[in-house]
N, C-alpha and C positions, 0 to 999 in steps of 0.2 A: 806906411812905408817903414821898412826895417832899417835900423841905424846900428852900426857897429862901432865899438870903441877899441882902439889899439893901445896897449900899455907896454912900457918897456921896463925891464928890470936890470939890475946890475949883475945878475947871475950869468951863467954860460949860455951861449946861443945854441939852439938846436940846428945842427948842420945836416938836416934831412934833404933828400933829393926826390925829385919826381921821377920815379922809375916806371917801368912797364907794368909792374905789379900794382902800383898805386893807381895808374891810369885805368887798368882793367877792373880794379876793385870799384873805382868811382863809376865806371860804365855799368857794372853789374848792379850797383846800388840804384842808379838812375833807371835801370830797367824795371825795377819795382814800381816806380811812379808811372812809367809807360803802361805797364800791365794794369795798374789801377785805373787809369784813364780809359784804356781800351775796354776793360770790363764794363765800366760805366756806360760807354757809348754803345756797346753791343747789347747789353741787357735792356737798355732803353728801347732799342729797335726791335728786339726779339719779343718784347711784351705786347707788341701790336700785331705780330704775325699770327695768322689763322691756325696753322698746325700746332703752334705752341699753346695758344689759347684753348684749342680743342682738347689737348691732352691734359693740361694742368689747371686751366680755369674755364670749365665748361659753362658756368653761369655767366661769366663775362662774355664768352663767345656767343651764347644765345642772345644776350642783351644787345651785342654789337650787330648781329645779323637781323634780329627781329625788329628792333626799334630803329627805323631809319630817320625819324624826325628829331632824335636827340643828338646834340653835338658830340663830337669825339671826346671831349673832356668828361662828359657825364657817363659815357659808355664804359670807361675804364675805372669807374668808381668802385673799388673793391679793396678791403683792408688787407687781404692776403697778397694781392698783387702789389700793393704798396709796400708790404713787408719784404717781398721778393726784391723789389727795386732798391729799397733802403737797407737791405741786409749788408750791402757793401760798406755803408757808413757805420752801421751797428758793429760790424766786424772790426773796422778801424778803431772805433771807440773802445771796444773791449781790449783789443790788442795793445793799445797805447798805454794801458795801465800796467801791463806785466812784461812786455817784450824787452824793455831795457834792463829790467831786473834779471830776467833769464840770461840775457847776453852777458851781463856783469858776473853772474854766478858761474856760468859754464864756459864762458869765453866766446869769442867771435866765430871761430871756425866750427865748433860743434853746433852752435845755434843756427848757423847758415845751413849746415847739413840737415839738421832736424827740420828746419823750415822748408827746405827743398823737398824732403820726403813727405812732409805734411801737405804741401801744396799739390804734390803728385797724387796722394791719396784722396784729398778733397776734390780734386778735379775729376778723378775716376768716380767718386761717389756722385758728383753732380752729373756726370755724363751717363751714368747708369741709373739715374733716379726714375722711379715709377710714379711717384706722386710729388706734390709740391713741397711737402715737409722734408722729404729726402733731398730735394733740390736745394732748398734753403739751408739745410744742415751742411751739405757738401760745400756750398758756397761760403758759408761762414767759417767752416773748418779750414778750407784751403786759404782763406784770406786772413783769418786770425792767427792760426798757427804757422801757416806757410809764408805768405807774402810779407807779413809784418815782421816776423822773426828774421827774414832775410834782409830787410831794409833798415833795421834798427842798428 
């Protein structure tokens, strides 16, 4: 459980207000977390869909259709499939090392704009992927440079 400590000082008080801009900024930052969770939920379901497996993981698909006596947990035993699913966490780990430094160096507004453009490019790369390596690259690109720069 997180615990916070409030301290007081004898200096001047900050007389800030909660404006519409502050509320909208908080809502946009929270959207990053929603997209992160949505991506995790969707990618988990997509990895068991037959058309997806046929195109990107043919070995897993043939194992799934041919071997009817193996449990579902053993059918999806593939390192590349695991990399696809965990690329979201890998992207978050990589981005956590440099996103705050980029924001500090260039400012909040440029980093959000760069992050939005990178998310758009990464999503296009993922949508146009012909093989699994392109799909993973687009996924990591959009999440590392895109989503994480927007939410830091």
